[in-house]
N, C-alpha and C positions, 0 to 999 in steps of 0.2 A: 513713319515715312519708309524706313527700310523694310519693315515687316510687310507693308502694303505693296511695295515694289516687288518683293520676293513672291507674294501671292499672285500678283499680275503675271510674273514671269512663269510661275508654275502652271497657271492656266494655259498660257501659249505653248509651253513645252509639251503639255499633256495632249493638246489637239494636234501639234505638228507631228508628234511621233505615233498618233493613232494609225491603225491599218487602213482606215477609210473615213471620209468625212461624214459627219452626222447629216440627217435629213434637213431639208430646207425649213422644216418647222422649227428646228433648233435656232435657225438664223434670226427668227423673230422672237422666240420665247426666252432665249438666254439673257438678253438685256432687261426684259421685264422682270424675270425671276431675280436677277442680280440687284436691280433697283428695290425690289420688294424686300429682300433680306438685308439690304445694305444698312437699314436703320437699326437692325438687331445686332448689337455689338458682338455676341458670340459667334455670329455667322459673317461677320464683315469681311474676313479674309476670303471665305468661300465666295462671296459676291464679287470681290475684286478678281479672283481667279476666273469666275464665269465671264466677266467683261473682257479679260485678256484672251480667253478662248474665242469669244464671239468676234474679236478684233481681226482674227487670222482668216476668217472664211472669205472666199473669193470666187470669181466666175471663171469657168473653163470653157474650152471649145466643146460644143455638143457632139456626141459620138457619131451620129448619123451624117455629119458634115465631112467626115474624114474621107479622103480620096475623091471627093467631088470637086468639080470646077466651081470656084467661088469668085465672086466679084467684090473686090475690097476697095475702099477709098481711104487714104491716110497719108501720112508723112514719114519720111525717112528719118530715123532717129540715129544720132551719133555719126561717125565718119564711116563710110562703106569700105570694106576690105576688098582690094583688087588682087585676084590671084590668077593663074594661068587658066583661061577658059571659063572662069567663074567670077561672079560678083556677089559677095555675101554681105548682107546688111540687116540691121533691125528696122522694123516698120511698125509704126503705131496705127492700129486699125481704128478709123473713126466711123466707117459704115461697112456692114457685111451683108451681102445679098446672095441668095441662091434661088433660082427658078422664081423670080419675082417676089420672094419672101425676104423680109429684112430681119436679121437676127442680132442679138446684143453683141457688142464688140468684145473680143477676147482680150483687148489690150495690146500689148507689145508682142510681136511674133518675130521669128528669125527666118529670113528667106535667102534662097540662092537663085541667082539668075544666070543660067548657063548660056554662053555665047554672046552675052551682052557686051557690046563694044562701046556704045555711047556712054559719056560720063553720067554718073548718078552722084548727086551732091547732097549734102546734109540739109535738112529742112525743106526739101523739095516735096510737093504734093503730087501723088500719083494715083491713078486708077489702074488696077492690076487684076488680071485673072490668075488665080493661084490654086494650088492644091495643098492642103494642110493636114497635119496629123498631130495628135496629142504628143507632148514630149515623152520620149522613150530613150533608153539607154541599155547598155549591156549590164548584166548582174555578175560580172566577174569579180571574185573576192580580191581585194587589193588594187583593183583597177580604177580608173577614173570614173566617178559617178556623174555621167553626163546628164541624166534626167534630174538628179538632185541639183546640179549646177544650174540648169535651166529654171528649175523651180525657184531656187534662191534668187536668181536674177530677174524674176517677175516676167519670164518669157513663156507665154501661154501655149504657143504652138510653134512648130517648125514646118517648113515646106519649100516649095519652089515656085517660080514664076513660069506660067505657061506661055508658049509663043502664041499670041492671040492678037487679032487686030484691034481689040478693045484696050489694049495696054497703051496708056497715054499719060503724058505729063499734064497736070491741071495747072491753070493760072492761079497763083496765090500771091497775095500781097503781104510780104514780110517786111513791115516797116521798121521793126525794131531789130537791132543786131542780136544775134544769138551765140552762145558759147560754142555750140557745134560748128557753126560757120567759121568763127575765129579759129578753132582747133584745126579744122580742115585746111584753112589758109596757111597756118603755121607748119602743118605737116608737109604741104606742098613746098613751101619755101625751104624747110629743113631737108627735104628729099633732093631738091635742086642744088642745095649748097654742099651737101655731103656726097652726092652722086654715087660713085663706085666705092666709097669707103666701106670696108667689110664690117664695121661696127656701127653703120648708120641705123640699122633696125634696133640695135640695143639702145642707142642714144635716144631714139624716138620712143621706145618703150618706157624709159626711165623719166623722160621729160614730159611727154605728151600722152602717155598711156596707150600708144598705138603699137601693138605687138605684131602686127601683120608682116613687118619686114624682118623679124627674127628668123633665121634660117633653121632648118631641121637639125643641122650639125650643132648649132649654138644651143638649141633647146636640149639636145642630148648631153652636152657638157654641163648645162645648168642642172639638169636632173640628176646626173652622176655626182655632182658635187653638192647636191642639196641646197642649191641657191636659187631655184627657179621662182620661189616665192618673192624674191626681191624685185622682180619685174611687175608684181602686182602692187601698184601704188595704194597704200592703205595707211593704217595708223602709225607705223614706223616712220614713213616718209613725212606724213602731215606733222607728227610730233617733232621730228628733227627740225623741220622748217619753222614751226611755231616757236620752238625754243630758241633757235638762232635769231629769228626776227625779234623776239622778246628781249634778248640780251642786247643786240645791236641798237634797237630803239631806245632801251633804257640808258645805255651808256652815252649814246648820242645826245638825247634830251638833257642828260645831267650836265653836259658841257655848257649849257646856256642857263645861268641862274635866273635871268628875267623870265624865261619861259617856265621854270620850276615854280616860281611864285604864282603863276596862273593855273597850271595843271601839273600834278605830281607825275614824275617819270613812270611810276608803276602803272598808272592808268594809261598813259600813252603807249607803253610797252605792250600791255594787254590788247589795246586796239590794233596795234601793228601786227601782233602775232595772229589775231583773228582775221584781219584783212588779207594777210599773206597766205594763210591756210585756205580761205575762200578762193583766192586767185589761183593757187596751185591746184585745189581740187577741181576747179573749172577747166583749167588746162588738161587735167587727166581725164576729163569727160564725165565727172561726177558719178563714178562707178559706185556701186552700193558700199563696198568697203571704205571708199573715200568719204561717202557721206556719213557713215557711222563714226568715223574718226573725226570728221568735222563737227558733228554734234557734241562729242566728248570735249573737244577743244573749246567750243563755243560756251559750254556750261561753266568751265573753269575760268576762261578768260573774261566772260561778261561779269563775273563776280568781281574781278579785279577792276574792270572798266568803271562799274557803278559803285565800286567801293562797298560791296556787300560782304561782310565777314560771316562765314558760316563754316560748320565743321566739314572736313573733307569727306566724311562718310555720307553726309547729306548730299553734297555735290555729286558723289558717286552714285547714289540712288537716283537722283534726278537725271543724270546722264543715261543710266540704264533704262529708266522709264521712257524717256524720249527716244532713244535708239530703238527700243522694241516697239514703241507705238508707231514710229515712222516706218520701220522695216520689220514686221513680225517674223519673217522667215530668217532673220538674222541668227535665231537661236539654233539653226541647222548648220551654221558655218563654224568650223573649228576655230577660225580667227576671232569670232566673237567671244568665245569662252577663254581663249588664250589672252585676249586683250583685257577683258574685265577681270579675269582671274589674277593676271599679273598686278593690276592696279589694286585689287582687293587684298593681295598678299602684302604689297607695299603699305597699305593702310593699316593692316592688322600688325605688321612688324613694327610700325611706328607708334602704335598704341592709339592712333587717331588724335594725337595731342596737337598736331599742327593746325592752326586756326587761320592760315592764309588761304582763303578759298581760291586765289589766283595763282597758286603755285603751279607752274608749267610742268613740273615733273610727273604729276599724276595724269596729265593729259596725253602723254606720249604713248600710251598703250593704244 
């Protein structure tokens, strides 16, 4: 299990750090070649590595569509950020047209709408005329890698909305509630309650993952003190909440002997930790770091809920496999290596002797 997971990871890392993507022929041949040599034991790890590399290939914006007026149809993703004179938001493209020709959707793009005064809400469906470009950033050593951040965030293109009469909101029936709508409502309520509180932006960032209200002076203080990473809700926050929910639920359930005869406190505590983690990740917008942390917590807590005893090293391998399968670009994030590296060191230092697969300490990474 561990060797296969490491081979899978090696294939992903090899492709992610390549100077350029292979040709489209590789997209179809790699799984066939991998399946062909998978039956041969000496080449089994090579086959798994090929499957891992194949998993990372994706669609990007065609080069000839850059700087052209494009008509797109899609939905607003997440909560839009309102700044002076500009509205910035994520937008999932469902249809893309140019001069009567329809092109494959690039997926999620990041748009700015200058001079937009009307409200734009989460989950609204819009037809827009936009100009897009492939993700780009500065190559300053030591500076923020904007292009890398866009790539890791699954944002395929950036651009802005053109002032055009074809821009219109489309009628869409959203019968089911969505987490983005709930987050937007909570953000507005929190904004109204805190009003002019100077720490309102920090509170929203820590509780709801909305960092648009953090002032430039506060960002400067956070960078100078090396604490800016605390505003990115990820494994640390999810792990703390999961551990707290686990302890509280276990102690509370143990106070009722009649309930203990029906369901052990350990299983209830694992379920409470998992539910609390899902709820908090949803309020934080299900960002990629939160999703990775949630997968790690789920692997360990589900073992407790279903009373499946297995070696911590195996749980670690399962979590690593699921995280990279769900988000192949996670291997480009320093947080990914720090999280799994810290858990690996803990397992190695403990000798892997712990047999309680539901131990919450390993999930806090």
